[in-house]
N, C-alpha and C positions, 0 to 999 in steps of 0.2 A: 529570404524568400517571403513574399507577401502571402498571408493566409487568405484562403477563399472567404472565410467568414469567421467572426469572432468565436471564441470558446464560450459556450453558454454555461453559466454557473447558477446553481441553486444553493443559497445559504441556509443552513439548518442549525440554529442555535437558540436556546430559550432566553438568552439575554439580549434584549434589543440594542443595548449600548455596544456590545461586541459586534452585532450584525452591522451597525452603523459604521464602526471602525473598519470592518472588512470591506464594506461597500465603498468607503472613501478610498482605501488603498487600491482595490481592484478596479474601481471605476475610472481611475486615472490611466489605465492601460487600454490602448485602442483595440487590442486584440482580445479583450475579455469583456463579456457582457453578462451582467447579473439579471437573470430572467425571473427570479422569484425568491421569496424568503419564507422559511417555516420556523415556527416557534416551538415545535415538538416533533418527535419522531414519526408519529402517525401522519401528521401534516406533510412531513418530508417525503414519506412514501407516496402519499396521494399526489403531491405536486410532481414528484419524479415520474409518475405514471402519465400525468396529463401534459407536462411541459417537455419531457424527455431532454433534460439538460445534458451536456457532455460530462459535467463533473458536479457532484454534490459535495460541498464542503460541510462535513458532518461533525457536530459536537458529539461526544460520547454519552454524557449524562443529560437526558432531557425528559420532560414529563410524558405521560401516556405510553410512549414507546422509546426505549433508550436507543443510542446510536448503533449498538450491536444488532439489536432486533430489526431496526430500520434498514441497516445495511443488508442483513440476511434477506429481508423481504424484497429489496430491490434486486439483489443478485438472483434470488430464486425465481423472480418474475422474468428473468432473462431480458431485462431492459437494456438498451444500448447506452447505459449510464454507468459511470465509474465513481467510486466513493473515495474521497480523501478525508481521513479522520483527523480531528483536532483533539488533543488531549493535554492533560497536565500530569506531572510526575506522580501526584498522589492518586491517580486513577489508572496506574499502569496495568492492573489486572484486566481492565476492560479492553485494552488495546489488543491483547492476545485473542480475545473473543472476537473482536472486530476483524482481525486478519483472517481468522479461521472462517468467518462468515463471508469473506470475499472482498474485503476492502482492498483498494489498490495502493494503500500506503498510509502513513500517519506522520503528523508534525506536532510539535509542542505549540501551545497557544501563543507563546511569546516569541514565535519564530520571526526573524527579521522580514520586513515586507518584501524585499527582493527574493528571498528564499521561498516565500509563500507563492509569489507569482510564478517563479520557475517551476515549483512543484505542480501547480495547477496545469501549466502548459505540458509538463512531462506526462502527467496522468492522462490528460486529454489526448495526447499523441499515442496512447496505448501502452505506455510504459508504466512502471511502478516506482514509487518513491520509498526507498529503504533508508532510514536514518540510522546509520550504524551506532552512533553514540547512545541513542534512545533504545535501540534494539538490544544492545549489550546490557544496559541497565535492566531491561525487562527480563532477559534470559538469565542474568545473574540472580535475579530475585526468585526465579522459578527453577533454578538449577537442580534443586533436590528432587524434583518430579521428572527430570529428564532421564532417559535410559542410560545404563552403564555403557561407556564407549567400548569396553572390552567384550561386551556381549556380541552375539552373532548379528550382523546387520540385517534389518528387516527385508523380507522378500520383495517389498515394493521397490527396492533399489537394485534388484537383480537384473532388471531390464537395461540398466545403464552400462555403457562401455566404461573402461577404466578412465579414459579422457573425459567423458561426460560427467563421471563422478567427481573427477578433479575440478572440473569447471563449476559444478554445483557447490563444492567446498568454497571456492573463491567467491561465488555469488553470495553465499551465506556470510562471508566476511565483509560484505558491503562493497565489494569492488565493482567498478563499472566494466563494460565490455572492453574498453580501451585499456584499462588497468590490468585486466585478466590477460589480454593479448600480450601485453608487455611482460607480465609475469611468466607466461608460458611460451614466450617467443614464437607466437603465431600471429596471423592477421586478425584484425578486429572482425572482419566478415566471417572468418572461421569460428570465432567465439560466438558470434550472433547465431550461427547455424547450430552450434552445440547447445546453446541455451534453449533454442527452439525445440530441439530434440528432447532435452530434459523435461521441458514443460509438457510436451505432447505425451511422452512415455509415462510420466507420473500423473497425468490428468490434472495439471495445475493451471490456474488462471494466469498467473504472472510471477515475476521474480519475488514478490513479497511472500507469496505462498510457498515458493521454493525455499526461501530462507527459513520460514517457520518449520517446514518439513525436515530440513537438514538438521535443525536443532532437536526437533521432537524425536527423530529416529536415532539420535546420538552420533550422526555422521560428523557433526561439529559440536564442540562443547564451549560454553561461555568462557572467555578468557584464553581460549586456545589460539 
């Protein structure tokens, strides 16, 4: 299906060479349009306010304002803008902060070009990008600070039905709606409805925040 207009992208990275590389990759796609570039977090927030891109491709560590603070500022301003975080494995701890701040997903900086393009389209469509391999590495690293799974589940989860909690567990494992539907032997439409109910009941922005909450509450444990 032909898109009505290209996805508008703001590049935020303090390394001009990397921005050039992203521009070359994304500029080759007819449905993607780079509308601006920022060399630091403060500039990224300012341009997000003025240009209202669909997606900000945000580096984590930048001068003046890091990617976490910039993401939080964009989300708190309730702009119709979604943030896709770029990171490297040696900066894992920043990714957790970015997800809590409201980022719609994250990718490693060495992600293949086709995966980057797909992720941007996914985020622009209102979905979230959860990279299970990276997420597992993050959560394994911080496993010591996660709740004991034998403890009483937090009251935040009390509002969920047994099936909704089951769906949340599958989401936390990185499964797509289609994969969850297959796993639970129901339709994909039914799973989409359950996911929507989970997000609404728990006051979450998207699937990424649902994954983080599932681990933070001990509903799912790393490696489980």
